[in-house]
C-alpha positions as CSV (number, residue, x, y, z in Angstrom):
1,X,35.3,8.4,84.7
2,X,38.0,11.5,83.9
3,X,37.9,14.2,86.1
4,X,35.7,17.5,85.4
5,X,38.0,19.9,84.1
6,X,38.4,23.3,85.7
7,X,36.8,25.2,82.9
8,X,33.6,23.2,83.8
9,X,33.3,23.1,87.5
10,X,31.0,26.0,87.3
11,X,29.0,25.6,84.5
12,X,25.6,24.0,84.3
13,X,25.6,20.2,83.7
14,X,22.4,20.0,82.2
15,X,23.1,21.9,79.0
16,X,24.3,20.7,75.4
17,X,27.8,22.2,75.3
18,X,28.8,20.9,78.6
19,X,28.5,17.3,77.4
20,X,29.9,17.8,74.2
21,X,32.9,20.0,75.7
22,X,33.1,16.4,77.9
23,X,33.0,14.8,74.8
24,X,35.4,17.1,73.0
25,X,37.9,16.2,75.8
26,X,37.9,12.4,75.6
27,X,38.2,12.2,72.1
28,X,42.1,13.6,73.1
29,X,42.3,9.9,75.3
30,X,40.5,8.2,72.2
31,X,43.0,9.1,69.6
32,X,45.8,8.4,72.3
33,X,44.4,4.8,72.6
34,X,44.5,4.6,68.6
35,X,48.2,5.9,68.8
36,X,46.6,8.8,66.8
37,X,45.4,7.3,63.1
38,X,47.5,6.9,60.1
39,X,50.2,9.3,58.8
40,X,50.4,9.4,55.1
41,X,53.5,10.5,53.3
42,X,51.3,8.6,50.2
43,X,49.3,11.6,50.5
44,X,51.8,14.1,51.0
45,X,54.0,13.1,47.8
46,X,51.0,13.6,45.9
47,X,50.2,17.5,47.0
48,X,50.3,19.9,44.1
49,X,51.6,23.6,44.3
50,X,53.4,26.2,42.3
51,X,56.8,26.5,41.9
52,X,58.6,30.1,41.8
53,X,58.4,30.1,38.0
54,X,54.6,29.7,38.1
55,X,55.1,25.8,37.2
56,X,53.2,22.9,38.6
57,X,54.8,20.8,40.5
58,X,54.4,17.8,43.2
59,X,55.6,17.9,46.7
60,X,58.7,16.1,46.9
61,X,60.4,14.5,50.0
62,X,64.1,13.1,49.9
63,X,64.5,9.7,51.6
64,X,66.2,11.8,54.6
65,X,63.4,14.0,55.2
66,X,61.0,11.3,54.6
67,X,63.3,9.6,57.8
68,X,62.6,12.8,59.7
69,X,59.1,12.9,59.1
70,X,58.6,9.1,60.3
71,X,60.9,9.7,63.2
72,X,58.6,12.5,64.4
73,X,55.6,10.8,63.6
74,X,57.0,7.9,66.0
75,X,58.2,10.3,68.4
76,X,54.6,11.4,68.8
77,X,53.2,7.7,69.4
78,X,51.7,7.6,65.8
79,X,50.8,3.7,64.9
80,X,50.7,3.8,61.4
81,X,52.5,5.0,58.8
82,X,51.5,4.8,54.8
83,X,53.5,4.4,52.2
84,X,52.7,3.9,48.3
85,X,53.5,0.5,47.2
86,X,53.2,0.8,42.7
87,X,55.4,-1.8,41.2
88,X,55.8,0.5,38.2
89,X,58.2,2.8,40.4
90,X,61.2,1.3,41.2
91,X,62.8,4.2,42.4
92,X,59.5,4.4,45.5
93,X,59.7,1.0,46.7
94,X,63.5,1.5,47.1
95,X,62.7,4.2,48.7
96,X,60.1,2.4,51.2
97,X,62.8,0.0,51.6
98,X,65.2,2.0,52.9
99,X,62.6,3.8,55.2
100,X,61.7,0.3,56.5
101,X,65.5,-0.9,56.9
102,X,66.2,2.1,59.2
103,X,63.0,2.1,61.2
104,X,63.9,-1.5,62.3
105,X,67.6,-0.3,62.8
106,X,66.2,2.3,65.2
107,X,64.1,0.2,67.1
108,X,60.9,2.4,66.0
109,X,57.6,1.2,67.3
110,X,55.5,2.6,64.6
111,X,53.6,0.1,61.7
112,X,54.3,0.5,58.3
113,X,51.1,0.0,55.7
114,X,51.5,-0.6,51.8
115,X,48.7,1.5,50.2
116,X,48.0,-1.0,47.4
117,X,45.8,-1.7,44.4
118,X,43.8,-4.9,44.5
119,X,46.2,-6.0,41.9
120,X,48.5,-9.1,42.3
121,X,51.8,-6.9,41.1
122,X,51.1,-4.2,43.7
123,X,50.5,-7.1,46.5
124,X,53.6,-9.2,45.5
125,X,55.7,-5.7,45.2
126,X,54.5,-4.9,48.9
127,X,55.2,-8.1,50.3
128,X,59.1,-8.3,48.4
129,X,59.4,-4.7,50.1
130,X,59.1,-5.4,53.4
131,X,55.6,-5.1,54.5
132,X,53.4,-6.8,56.6
133,X,50.4,-4.3,56.9
134,X,48.1,-3.8,53.7
135,X,45.8,-1.2,52.8
136,X,44.1,-2.2,50.1
137,X,42.0,-0.3,47.6
138,X,39.4,-0.6,45.0
139,X,37.1,2.0,43.5
140,X,33.3,0.7,43.0
141,X,31.4,4.1,42.1
142,X,29.6,4.1,38.6
143,X,32.5,5.8,37.4
144,X,34.9,2.8,38.2
145,X,32.7,0.4,37.0
146,X,32.2,1.7,33.8
147,X,35.9,2.2,33.7
148,X,36.6,-1.4,34.2
149,X,33.7,-3.1,32.9
150,X,32.4,-4.8,36.4
151,X,29.9,-4.5,38.3
152,X,29.7,-4.2,42.2
153,X,29.5,-8.0,42.5
154,X,32.4,-8.4,40.4
155,X,34.6,-6.0,41.9
156,X,34.0,-7.7,45.0
157,X,35.3,-10.4,43.8
158,X,38.1,-8.8,42.6
159,X,38.8,-7.6,46.2
160,X,38.8,-11.2,47.7
161,X,40.9,-12.8,45.6
162,X,43.5,-9.6,46.7
163,X,42.6,-10.5,50.0
164,X,43.1,-14.1,49.8
165,X,46.5,-13.3,48.4
166,X,47.7,-11.0,51.1
167,X,46.9,-13.6,53.6
168,X,48.8,-16.5,51.5
169,X,51.5,-13.7,51.3
170,X,51.7,-13.5,55.4
171,X,50.5,-10.1,56.3
172,X,49.3,-9.7,59.6
173,X,47.0,-6.9,58.9
174,X,44.8,-5.8,55.8
175,X,42.3,-3.3,55.2
176,X,40.0,-3.0,52.5
177,X,38.9,0.5,51.0
178,X,36.0,1.6,48.5
179,X,38.1,4.8,47.3
180,X,35.2,6.5,46.1
181,X,32.9,5.5,48.9
182,X,31.0,8.7,49.4
183,X,30.0,9.1,45.8
184,X,29.2,5.2,45.3
185,X,25.4,4.5,46.0
186,X,24.2,2.7,48.8
187,X,23.1,-0.2,47.0
188,X,25.9,-0.8,45.1
189,X,28.0,-0.3,48.5
190,X,25.4,-3.0,50.0
191,X,26.6,-5.2,47.0
192,X,29.9,-5.2,47.4
193,X,30.3,-5.7,50.8
194,X,27.6,-8.7,50.7
195,X,29.6,-10.0,47.9
196,X,33.0,-9.5,49.9
197,X,31.5,-10.8,53.5
198,X,30.1,-14.0,51.5
199,X,33.4,-15.1,50.0
200,X,35.4,-14.5,53.1
201,X,33.5,-16.2,55.2
202,X,33.2,-19.4,52.5
203,X,37.0,-19.2,52.8
204,X,37.4,-18.8,56.6
205,X,39.0,-15.0,55.9
206,X,38.7,-11.8,57.3
207,X,39.8,-8.4,56.9
208,X,40.8,-6.2,60.0
209,X,40.0,-2.9,58.6
210,X,37.5,-1.2,56.5
211,X,38.4,2.3,54.7
212,X,35.1,4.6,54.3
213,X,37.2,7.5,52.5
214,X,35.2,10.4,51.4
215,X,37.6,11.2,48.2
216,X,35.3,14.0,47.0
217,X,35.3,16.3,49.8
218,X,31.6,16.8,50.5
219,X,30.4,14.0,52.7
220,X,28.1,14.3,55.7
221,X,27.9,12.6,58.8
222,X,24.9,11.2,58.1
223,X,26.5,9.6,54.4
224,X,29.2,8.0,57.1
225,X,26.4,6.6,59.3
226,X,24.5,5.0,56.4
227,X,27.8,3.2,55.1
228,X,28.2,2.0,58.4
229,X,24.6,1.0,59.4
230,X,25.4,-1.1,55.9
231,X,28.3,-2.6,57.4
232,X,26.6,-4.0,60.3
233,X,23.9,-5.2,58.1
234,X,25.8,-7.5,55.9
235,X,27.9,-8.5,59.1
236,X,31.4,-8.1,57.7
237,X,33.9,-7.8,60.6
238,X,36.0,-5.3,60.9
239,X,38.7,-4.4,64.0
240,X,38.8,-0.7,63.2
241,X,37.6,1.8,60.3
242,X,39.8,4.2,58.6
243,X,38.6,7.7,57.4
244,X,39.8,9.9,54.8
245,X,38.6,13.1,54.2
246,X,39.2,15.5,51.6
247,X,39.2,19.5,52.0
248,X,37.8,20.8,49.1
249,X,35.2,23.0,50.3
250,X,37.0,23.9,53.5
251,X,35.2,21.4,56.0
252,X,37.1,18.5,56.7
253,X,38.5,19.7,59.9
254,X,34.8,19.7,61.4
255,X,34.0,16.1,59.8
256,X,36.5,14.0,61.4
257,X,36.1,15.9,64.7
258,X,31.9,14.7,64.2
259,X,33.7,11.2,62.8
260,X,35.5,10.6,65.6
261,X,32.6,11.6,68.2
262,X,30.1,9.2,66.3
263,X,32.3,6.0,66.5
264,X,33.3,6.4,69.9
265,X,29.8,7.0,71.0
266,X,29.8,3.5,69.1
267,X,32.3,2.0,70.6
268,X,34.5,1.7,67.3
269,X,37.8,1.8,66.5
270,X,38.3,5.0,64.1
271,X,41.5,5.7,62.6
272,X,42.3,9.3,61.0
273,X,44.5,9.8,58.2
274,X,46.4,12.8,57.9
275,X,49.4,13.9,55.9
276,X,52.1,16.6,56.2
277,X,50.4,19.9,57.1
278,X,46.9,18.5,56.0
279,X,49.1,18.6,52.2
280,X,47.6,16.2,50.1
281,X,45.6,16.1,46.9
282,X,44.1,19.0,45.6
283,X,43.1,20.6,49.2
284,X,44.5,18.0,51.4
285,X,43.0,16.0,54.2
286,X,44.0,16.9,57.4
287,X,47.1,17.6,59.5
288,X,47.3,15.9,63.3
289,X,48.2,19.7,64.4
290,X,45.2,20.8,62.6
291,X,43.3,17.6,63.9
292,X,44.2,18.7,67.4
293,X,43.6,22.4,66.9
294,X,39.8,21.4,65.9
295,X,38.9,20.0,68.9
296,X,40.7,22.9,70.6
297,X,38.7,25.1,68.1
298,X,35.4,23.4,69.3
299,X,35.9,23.5,73.0
300,X,36.5,27.5,72.6
301,X,33.5,28.1,70.7
302,X,31.4,26.3,73.4
303,X,33.0,28.3,76.4
304,X,34.8,31.5,74.5
305,X,35.5,33.5,77.9
306,X,37.1,30.4,79.6
307,X,40.0,30.2,77.3
308,X,43.3,30.1,79.6
309,X,41.6,27.4,81.2
310,X,40.9,25.2,78.3
311,X,44.5,25.7,76.9
312,X,45.9,24.2,80.2
313,X,43.0,21.4,80.1
314,X,44.2,20.6,76.6
315,X,47.8,20.8,77.5
316,X,47.6,17.9,80.0
317,X,45.1,15.9,77.9
318,X,48.0,15.4,75.5
319,X,50.5,15.3,78.1
320,X,54.3,14.8,78.2
321,X,56.1,12.5,75.9
322,X,58.8,10.2,77.1
323,X,61.6,12.4,76.9
324,X,60.1,14.9,78.7
325,X,59.0,17.2,75.9
326,X,55.6,18.4,75.9
327,X,53.4,16.9,73.1
328,X,52.0,20.2,71.6
329,X,55.8,21.1,71.3
330,X,57.0,18.5,69.7
331,X,54.1,18.5,66.7
332,X,55.0,22.4,66.7
333,X,58.4,21.5,66.0
334,X,57.6,18.9,63.4
335,X,54.9,21.6,61.4
336,X,58.0,24.2,61.5
337,X,60.2,21.6,59.7
338,X,58.0,21.0,57.1
339,X,57.2,24.3,56.1
340,X,61.0,24.9,55.9
341,X,61.1,22.3,53.4
342,X,58.4,23.9,51.5
343,X,60.3,27.3,51.8
344,X,63.2,25.8,50.4
345,X,61.7,24.4,47.4
346,X,59.9,27.2,46.7
347,X,56.5,25.1,47.2
348,X,53.1,27.4,47.3
349,X,50.2,25.4,48.8
350,X,46.7,27.5,49.2
351,X,44.4,25.5,51.4
352,X,41.4,27.5,49.9
353,X,38.7,25.9,48.6
354,X,38.4,28.1,45.4
355,X,42.1,27.8,45.0
356,X,44.1,27.1,41.6
357,X,44.9,23.7,44.1
358,X,41.5,22.8,43.2
359,X,42.1,22.1,39.2
360,X,44.9,20.0,39.1
361,X,46.0,16.2,40.6
362,X,49.1,14.9,41.5
363,X,48.2,11.2,40.6
364,X,47.4,10.9,36.8
365,X,45.1,8.0,38.1
366,X,42.9,10.8,39.2
367,X,43.2,13.3,36.5
368,X,42.3,10.1,34.0
369,X,39.3,9.4,35.9
370,X,37.9,13.0,35.9
371,X,38.4,12.3,31.8
372,X,36.3,9.3,32.3
373,X,34.0,10.6,33.8
374,X,33.9,13.6,31.2
375,X,33.4,11.2,28.6
376,X,30.9,9.1,30.1
377,X,29.1,12.9,30.6
378,X,29.5,13.3,26.9
379,X,28.2,10.0,26.0
380,X,24.8,10.6,28.2
381,X,24.1,13.9,26.3
382,X,26.1,16.6,28.2
383,X,28.2,18.8,26.6
384,X,30.2,22.1,27.1
385,X,31.2,23.1,30.8
386,X,28.1,21.4,31.9
387,X,30.3,18.3,31.0
388,X,33.3,19.4,32.2
389,X,31.8,19.8,35.8
390,X,30.2,16.4,35.9
391,X,34.0,15.1,34.8
392,X,35.7,17.4,37.5
393,X,32.9,16.5,40.3
394,X,34.7,12.8,39.7
395,X,37.2,13.9,42.4
396,X,36.1,17.4,43.8
397,X,32.3,16.7,44.8
398,X,31.6,20.5,45.4
399,X,33.4,22.5,42.7
400,X,34.2,26.7,42.5
401,X,31.6,29.1,41.7
402,X,34.0,29.5,38.6
403,X,34.4,27.8,35.1
404,X,37.2,25.9,35.4
405,X,39.2,23.4,32.7
406,X,39.4,19.6,33.1
407,X,41.5,18.8,36.0
408,X,44.8,18.5,34.8
409,X,47.5,16.1,36.1
410,X,50.8,17.8,37.3
411,X,53.9,16.3,35.6
412,X,56.9,16.6,37.6
413,X,55.9,14.2,40.5
414,X,57.2,11.6,42.3
415,X,53.9,9.9,41.7
416,X,54.3,10.2,38.3
417,X,52.5,7.3,36.0
418,X,51.8,6.9,32.3
419,X,48.6,9.1,32.6
420,X,50.6,12.2,33.9
421,X,52.4,11.5,30.4
422,X,49.9,11.1,28.1
423,X,47.7,13.9,28.9
424,X,50.6,16.5,28.8
425,X,52.3,15.3,25.6
426,X,48.5,15.1,24.1
427,X,48.6,18.7,24.9
428,X,51.7,19.6,23.5
429,X,50.6,17.2,20.7
430,X,53.9,15.1,20.4
431,X,54.3,12.3,18.3
432,X,56.4,9.2,19.0
433,X,60.1,9.3,17.5
434,X,61.3,6.4,15.6
435,X,62.8,3.3,17.7
436,X,66.6,4.1,16.4
437,X,66.0,7.9,17.6
438,X,64.4,6.8,20.8
439,X,67.5,4.3,21.4
440,X,70.0,6.8,21.5
441,X,68.6,9.3,23.0
442,X,67.8,7.2,26.5
443,X,71.3,5.6,26.1
444,X,72.7,7.9,29.1
445,X,69.6,6.7,31.1
446,X,70.2,3.0,31.1
447,X,70.5,2.5,34.5
448,X,67.3,4.1,35.4
449,X,65.8,1.9,32.9
450,X,67.2,-1.0,34.4
451,X,65.5,-4.1,32.6
452,X,63.5,-2.6,30.1
453,X,66.7,-0.3,28.8
454,X,66.8,-2.7,25.9
455,X,63.1,-2.5,24.9
456,X,63.1,0.3,22.1
457,X,59.3,1.2,22.8
458,X,57.2,0.9,19.4
459,X,53.7,1.7,20.8
460,X,52.8,5.0,22.9
461,X,51.5,3.0,26.5
462,X,55.0,2.1,26.5
463,X,56.9,5.1,25.5
464,X,54.6,6.7,27.9
465,X,55.2,4.4,31.0
466,X,59.1,4.7,30.7
467,X,59.0,8.6,30.2
468,X,57.5,8.4,33.8
469,X,59.7,5.6,35.4
470,X,62.3,8.4,34.1
471,X,60.4,11.3,35.4
472,X,60.3,9.7,39.3
473,X,64.1,9.0,38.8
474,X,65.0,12.4,38.3
475,X,62.9,13.4,41.0
476,X,64.2,10.8,43.7
477,X,67.9,11.8,42.4
478,X,67.7,15.2,42.4
479,X,65.1,15.9,45.4
480,X,62.7,17.5,42.8
481,X,62.5,18.5,39.5
482,X,60.5,21.2,37.5
483,X,57.9,20.9,35.1
484,X,60.3,21.9,32.1
485,X,62.7,19.2,33.3
486,X,60.1,16.7,32.7
487,X,58.6,17.8,29.3
488,X,62.3,17.7,28.4
489,X,62.1,14.1,29.3
490,X,59.1,13.2,27.5
491,X,61.0,14.9,24.2
492,X,63.2,11.7,24.5
493,X,60.4,9.8,23.3
494,X,58.3,12.1,21.8
495,X,58.9,15.2,19.2
496,X,56.3,18.3,17.9
497,X,54.8,17.0,15.1
498,X,56.2,19.9,12.7
499,X,59.9,19.2,13.5
500,X,61.9,16.9,11.8
501,X,64.6,13.8,13.1
């Protein structure tokens, strides 16, 4: 049993707040034992904010900046760093490979995880890049079922195929996550994991971890408990759970702490996801410093007159790093490092739940889901702002009180995909150029298009994918581009309907 901290020595041990304070302090030991959780560069790269010129841009890290982030997290003892594994983004995989090689050369102890869809190409790309840990995800909500034309059981079969392939390719650690756990009805959630457990058992396979992400930002601790109960009911084995909670209504700090407390009481290893300063899609998930501060704030609320003693107790709990520096000083300096990057790039990010950040997505896939949810609402007889609200709620469960348009994907983004491009060229009412015109315009970009440089698109889907690839390459090469530059790349393939070629 840990010694009673000084600030509790003269307090009544029968009071609920006394026991809560002891549990909150124990969370620091719990988090250190789990090596803090999962630092997601993937989430950080999908952040959305404004630039000085008022255009929207996704947050960008160069390889060197990402390396500083990785090295800093490793120095704090963070156990897992997550990177995106998307086969349609060769520059992104080159980015990942360089980070992995650099980490190995420097003897870093952190593990790298590839964040991948339950798609064979993603899994093979992750293996080829050098990952040995795989974080798989698949959507099971009614919206995702309608999009995939598959029910929860069929999606479980798809997830099983992905896990089977991952094991065949030699991944040491495999996590499966229903990316939309809190907007998936419990009956579907149960059907998914019952089927998955049945298939895993019959083939002598297992997963190492389960993700329970609150991607819409309105989950409660009871919602989490319901899903843990389902996992226990179906008997699926896991060594750890992983939580991912968006801050759409500003309560993620509280829910992260409640989640950790529940799992600590249940004897479950829970890995929280966190990103740069809590920056991420819409209003972000949480930063490591924010997670630590959330525990600290709750202690201060319990015993507001004991602030100096609580401050000292937390410093002692977090301790000293191997090089002699205080843990709290190191994470303060890391936050300052990230703030300097934001200031240099003119990136403006507002964490208010009612800010414009709520209206934009760094990932076109998310905005595409919003559009599909909107269309589904229209098919169900809803119209106007009500249908728009139902569409937007697919990726933000608590909408601001004002009317907002359908969520918009950011174009100038390291994670730009064909969905981002399709949205903006449709918005600008652009039409595809003739093949010979495209051929002449993309000649300077042959290196970026690589093996696709000889294929002149005659359809919009191919053109959107190639435009997205050029935007990603330019973003990597230039250390980030703005919206106007990204639109110029789209115009290599498209033109205004009124313009002559």
